N, C-alpha and C positions, 0 to 999 in steps of 0.2 A: 650636564652641568657639573663642574668640579665641586668637591666638598672642601670645607674649611675645618681644620682640626685645631683645637687649642689644648695643649698638653704641657706638662712639666716633667723635667728629668733632672737628676743630679748630674749635670754635664761635666765631663772631663775637660771640656773646652776652656773653662775659666777657673782653674784651680786657684789662681792668684786671688780670686774674690774672697776666699776664706781669710786672707791676711788683712782685708780691709772691709769688715762687716757693714760699715756705714755707707759704702759706695755702691752705686748702681751702674750697670753696663748695658748699653743698647747697641746691638749689632747693626752695622751699616752694610756690610758685605762679607761674604765668604766665597772664595773661589779656589779652584785648583790650578796650578801652573803646569806647564808642559814637562817640567822636571819631576812632577809627582808631589810637589810640596803644596801646602795649603796656606793661604793668606787670609787672615781674619782682620777686618777693619771695624772698629767699634768706638763708640763714645763712652767715656768714663766720667761720671758725675760724682762730686764729693770734694774733699779737701786734703786727702792723704795720698797724694800722687807719689811721693818719695817711697813710701812703704810699698805701694803697688808696684813701682818699677823695680824695687829690690826683689819682690816676689817673682816678677817676670824673669829677672836674671837668674834666680835660683831654680826656676822650673826647668827640669832637664828636657822637656818637650818643646821649649822655646829655642828656635834657631837664632832668631834676631827680632828686634822690635824697633819701632821708630814712632816718635810723637809727631803727628802730621799737623795738628792745629792746637793752639792753646787759647782758651777763653778764661773768663774770670773763675768759673766754678766747674768747668769741664774741659776735657781734652780728647782729641781724636788720635787713636793709636792704630798702628798696623803691626800685627804680630805674624811672623812666618814660622810654620811648623814643618819639621823635616819629614821626608817620605815615610820613615819608619814609625812616626807618631800619628800619621794621618788617619789610620784605621780606628784609632781611639775616639776620633772626633765625631763619628757617625754621619758626617756629611756625605761621604761616598755612598753610604747606604741610602740616604735620602735621594741622592741623584740617581741611583740605580732604579729606584721605584718611582721616579718622576715626581717626587715631592719637592715643593718650592717653599723655602722659608720666607715668610712675609714679614715676620717680626720676631725678634728674640730679645728678651729682657732678662738679665742675669743679676742675681744677688748672691750673697755668701751662702744662702740656703739651697737655691735651685735656679734653673733656667726655665723661663716660661716661653713657649713657642706658639706662634700662630702660623700654620702652614697650609698651603693648598695641596690637596691630595687627589689623584685621579680616581681612585677606587678605595673601598673599604679594605680590600685585600692588601693594597699597598701599605695602609696604616697598620694592619695586623703584622705584616712582614717587618715593618720598622720597629714595632713594639717587641717582636720576638728577637730582633737584633739587639735591642737594648737589654733584654733579659739574658741573652747569651753573654753579654759583656758585664752582667751584674749591675746594670744601671736601672734604678727605680724609674718606672714610667707611670704617670697618672694622667688619664684623659679627663679634661674638664668640660669641653663642649665639642659638638660635631654638628655642622649645619651646612646647608647648601649655600654656595656663593651667590650673592644677589647681583643681578646685572645693574648697570648704572642707569639704564632707561627705566623710569617708573612704570611705564606701560608694560614693558616686558617683564619687570619684576613681579607685577601682580597679575600677569597673564591677561591683560586687557588688549583688545585690538586698538589700533590708532584712533579709530572712530569713537570707540567707547571712552578712551582716555580723554579725547578732545571734548566730548559732550560733558563729562564729569567736571573738567576744569572750567569750561565755559559756564555751566550751571552754577558752580560755586562762585565764580567771579561776578556773575550777574545777580547773585542773591536769590537763586531759585530755592535754596534750602533754608533761607531765612524765615522767621515767623514775625510778621506776615511776609509773604514772598514779595520780592522786589521786581520779579518778572514772571510772566505766565509761560506755560509750556508752549502755547501757540506763538508767543513772541520769540522764544528761543528757536522754535522750529523755523520760523521765518528767517532768522539770522543765519542759520546753517543750511537753509534752502532744502528742507525736507518737510514732509507732512508731520503734523503734531502726533499722529498715531505711530508713525515710524520712529520719531524721536523718543516717544514714551517707551517703546519697546527697547530701543537702544539704551536708554537710561536705566531701565529695570535690569537689563542684562549686565550692564556695567556695575551697578550696585550689588547685584547678586554675586558676581565674580569677585568684587572687592571684599565682600564679607567672607566668601569661601577662602580667600587667600590671606586673610588677616585674623578675623575672629575665630574661624574654625581651623586655622593652621595647626599642624602638629606641634606639641609643646617642645619637642626636642629640636625643632627646626628642620627636620628631615621628612620629606614626603616621598612615597614610592609612586605617587600618581603622576603619570606623564601628562604634559600640557595637552589639553583637549583642543580640538579645532572649534573656534567660536565664530558665530555669525558676524560678518563685518558690519552688519547693520545694527 
């Protein structure tokens, strides 16, 4: 399972942000062209667009820019960086180590990244690349990416997830209970003893994956095989 890293750097990608400290920038896309140039598409929120565009024009690393969309308080820009400026952007390094930028928010102080990384070694290599360029790097959070399926996220078998949901919906955990274990067992067509075991295993797994999970969100424990009953 991939890791998610949240970190901040003083990014050379948006030097123009220093000219407009009240504005905020949200990256929509960064990609390389076949010519070796980089295209950065981002939303700009605020009300000092003229100053921002003047800063874009004055930046020697800007080859060209275009305003793609104008709304009341934000605009969508596309900025193209020439090949000789691409290395400063750190994007090639991220691509080299199979890092994927999920979200980038930039202010005049720093850029906050949320990125998917394949290994800790990839993140260390990226951090070292920042240090070589003299770019401050600060890691805020590192955690495992969670699957969309709740059963998979908490390492429940489909049968365990189903019995937890049904027990909750039928009021088995209410006080007093709205349904008995025997009634639930009849509904899912198993014996009450089998359903009781399944429910206990499901609750035990849920506690292990939530209450007793590591505080930093990373666990070295590989998912164990669980009884389908």
